[in-house]
N, C-alpha and C positions, 0 to 999 in steps of 0.2 A: 421542471428541474430546479432543485435548490442548489445553491452554491455558497461557498464561504472563502474568505481569505483567512488562512490558518496562521499567518504570520511569516516571519523570515525563514528562508531555507536553513539558515545557520542553526536553528533549534534542533535540526535532525542531523546528527553527524554522518558524514559519508560512510556508506556500508551498513546503515542501520535504518530502522523504521520506528514510527511512533503512532499511537492511536489518537484520533481526534473525533469529537462528537460534532457532526455537521447536521443540523436540523433534526436531531434525535436519532441519527444514524451513525453508528460507530464505524469509522473508516481508518484503515491502516495506510499511512503515507510513508513511502520509502525514498531514500536518497542514495543512489548508487555511488560507488567510488568514482565513476566516470562523470558524475554531476547530474545525471538524469533523475527525474522525479516521477514516481508512479503511485497510484492510489488504488486500493482494493477494499473489499469487505474486510472487517477486522478479524473475524473468526473463521477458521477452517471448517468447511461443511462436513468433513469426515467425523470429527469428534470435538469440534469447538476450540481447537488449538489457537493460541494467540499469534496470528501471522506476523504482527509487527516485531515479535521476538525471534522470528525465523532468520535463517541465513539467507543472504541475498547475493546475487551476482548481477551482471548487467541486464539479464533478461528474465529472471525468475526469483521466486521466493520458495524456501523449503520450510514446511510446517515443522515447528520444533517438537511436536509430539510424536508424529508417526512418519516423518520423512517424505511426505507427499510434496511433489514439486509442481508449482503453478506458474504459468507464463504470465508476465506482466501485461503483455500486449493483448492477449485474448482471454486470460483467466483459465485456459485449459489445464487440466490436471490428468492424472493417470486413470481415475475412475469417477471423478466428480470435477466440477469446475467452480470458480469463484467469480464474483461480480467485480468488474474493473470500472474505475471512474476516471474522468478526465482531470488531469492535474497539470498546471502550467506555472512556471516561475515568471513573475513580473517584477518590476521595480517596487511595487506595493507589497509583494509577498507571494506566497504560494496560493494559487486559486484552485480549489477543488470543486467540481460540479458533480452532483449525484442525481 
């Protein structure tokens, strides 16, 4: 498993996501309005939509292209799923493990 410190959580505004390259893998990292952090694959498996640009709530992200909803905890979606990664906030920054 590869991992990286992507820097401070403050670089991702609450309610938004950003893409990061972690060891050659594009990962979308999300910061919920409640302060939680989640990481998933960057592209929707349906048609490659940019998940970091999707709408998020406390538990899921909505693909901006075709409104597919994916759960942050499991990656489950309506007819396909996404890969989820471990993300934790530390004093040193946000650590993402893939």
